[in-house]
C-alpha positions in Angstrom: 153.0 46.0 176.5 149.1 46.6 176.1 148.2 43.3 177.1 147.8 44.1 180.7 146.0 47.2 179.9 142.4 47.7 180.7 140.3 47.7 177.2 139.5 51.5 177.3 143.1 52.2 178.1 144.2 50.0 175.3 141.9 51.6 173.0 143.1 55.3 173.8 146.8 54.2 173.4 146.1 52.6 170.0 144.0 55.5 168.9 146.8 57.9 169.6 149.5 55.8 168.5 147.8 55.7 165.0 147.4 59.5 165.1 151.4 59.6 165.5 151.6 58.0 162.1 150.7 61.5 160.7 150.9 64.0 163.7 153.8 65.2 166.0 153.0 64.2 169.8 152.5 68.0 170.3 149.8 68.1 167.6 147.6 65.6 169.3 144.4 67.3 170.8 142.2 66.0 173.6 139.0 66.3 171.6 140.1 64.6 168.7 141.4 61.7 170.9 137.7 61.5 172.4 135.8 61.8 168.9 137.9 59.3 167.4 138.2 56.8 170.1 134.5 57.3 171.4 135.9 57.3 175.0 134.4 59.8 177.5 136.8 62.5 178.9 136.0 61.1 182.4 137.3 57.7 181.5 140.5 59.2 179.7 141.4 60.8 182.8 140.6 57.9 185.0 143.3 55.9 183.0 145.6 58.8 182.4 146.8 61.8 184.5 146.6 64.0 181.7 146.7 64.0 177.7 150.4 64.2 177.9 150.8 60.9 179.8 148.4 59.3 177.1 150.8 60.7 174.5 153.7 59.4 175.9 152.2 56.0 176.6 151.6 55.9 172.8 155.1 57.0 171.9 156.4 54.2 174.0 153.8 51.7 172.6 155.2 52.6 169.1 158.8 52.2 170.0 158.2 49.0 171.6 156.5 47.7 168.5 159.9 48.2 166.9 161.6 46.1 170.0 159.1 43.2 169.6 160.0 43.1 165.9 163.8 43.1 166.6 163.2 40.5 169.3 161.1 38.3 167.1 163.7 38.3 164.3 166.8 37.4 166.9 164.9 34.7 168.3 163.9 33.3 164.9 166.9 33.8 162.9 170.1 34.7 164.8 169.7 32.5 167.9 168.9 29.4 165.6 172.0 30.0 163.5 174.3 26.8 163.5 177.3 28.0 161.5 179.1 31.2 161.2 177.8 31.4 157.6 174.4 31.4 158.7 175.0 33.6 161.6 176.6 36.2 159.2 173.7 36.0 156.9 171.1 36.6 159.6 173.1 39.5 161.0 173.5 40.9 157.4 169.7 40.7 156.9 168.9 42.4 160.1 171.4 45.0 159.3 169.8 45.7 155.8 166.4 45.8 157.3 167.0 48.3 160.1 169.6 50.5 158.1 167.5 50.8 155.2 167.1 54.4 153.8 163.2 53.6 153.8 163.3 53.3 157.7 164.7 57.1 158.1 161.5 58.2 159.5 161.3 55.4 162.0 164.8 56.3 163.3 163.7 59.8 163.6 160.9 58.9 165.5 162.7 56.7 167.8 165.1 59.4 168.6 162.3 61.8 169.3 160.7 59.3 171.9 164.3 58.7 173.4 164.8 62.9 173.4 161.3 63.0 175.0 162.4 60.9 177.8 165.3 62.7 178.8 164.0 65.1 181.3 160.7 63.4 181.7 161.0 60.9 184.7 157.7 59.4 184.0 158.2 58.7 180.5 161.8 57.8 181.2 160.5 55.1 183.6 158.5 53.6 180.7 161.4 53.8 178.3 163.7 52.1 180.6 161.5 49.0 181.0 161.3 48.7 177.4 165.1 49.4 176.6 166.1 47.0 179.3 163.7 44.3 177.7 165.5 44.6 174.4 168.9 44.8 175.9 168.2 41.5 178.0 166.7 39.7 174.8 169.8 40.6 172.6 172.0 39.9 175.5 170.5 36.2 176.2 170.7 35.6 172.1 174.5 36.6 172.3 175.0 34.1 175.0 173.4 31.5 173.0 175.6 32.3 169.9 178.8 32.3 172.4 177.8 28.9 173.5 177.7 27.7 170.0 181.4 28.9 169.9 180.1 31.2 167.0 181.0 34.7 168.8 184.3 35.3 170.7 183.9 33.9 174.2 185.2 37.0 175.7 182.4 39.3 174.0 180.2 41.3 176.6 176.8 40.3 175.8 175.1 43.2 177.5 178.0 45.6 175.7 176.9 44.0 172.3 173.3 44.5 172.9 173.9 48.4 173.6 176.0 48.4 170.5 173.3 46.9 168.3 170.8 49.3 169.5 173.2 52.2 169.1 174.4 51.6 165.5 170.7 50.8 164.5 169.6 54.2 165.6 172.8 55.9 164.9 172.3 56.1 161.1 170.2 58.9 161.7 173.4 61.2 161.7 173.9 59.8 158.0 170.1 60.2 157.4 170.5 63.9 157.2 173.8 64.2 155.5 173.2 64.9 151.7 176.5 63.5 150.7 176.6 60.7 153.4 177.6 57.0 153.2 175.6 54.7 150.7 173.6 51.8 152.0 175.6 49.2 151.0 178.8 50.8 152.2 177.5 51.2 155.5 176.2 47.8 155.9 179.6 46.4 154.5 181.2 48.6 157.2 178.9 47.0 160.2 179.7 43.6 158.8 183.2 44.3 159.0 183.0 45.2 162.6 180.9 42.3 163.3 183.7 40.0 161.5 186.5 41.5 163.3 185.3 42.3 166.6 182.6 39.6 167.5 182.9 36.7 165.3 185.0 33.5 166.6 188.2 33.3 164.6 189.1 30.1 162.9 
């Protein structure tokens, strides 16, 4: 995402992205950004309309890092699976990692970024680009898996891509339930859906 940015713009985004590790978006202040980055106020406003746009871009950048990691895993492991057992193992590992209780805060941050985009056309446009990129990448991998005969031929690649994104984020409902489903139970449930709905049947 940042590769095409001017170095100063990239520095500003990376500075705010680092701040978001410990701050809420509303807690990021202009003076702190300028002091930490060493960038002048004039330069900041040359690259961004206002502080809010900078914060939005940093939120999208953090969101896109999750997308890049997901795409890397899909292309490295899922797309290269040669048998149904290899595919199940790759999908199980992906589920275990993304659904871990340790990723509760990451799920909350993703949900916050999506919510912030809801009534913000400027941020929604950036979010749309990143979401489309992930959806298309998962759909491409799905088509590769279908061509190997490992997924059912009638599986809608884009629908599956949307489903994967929805369930990896959707566990946030369980994150706030003190008597919720355990990790293993949840992962088994997801893999049962994969086996019964998407995997090619012998």
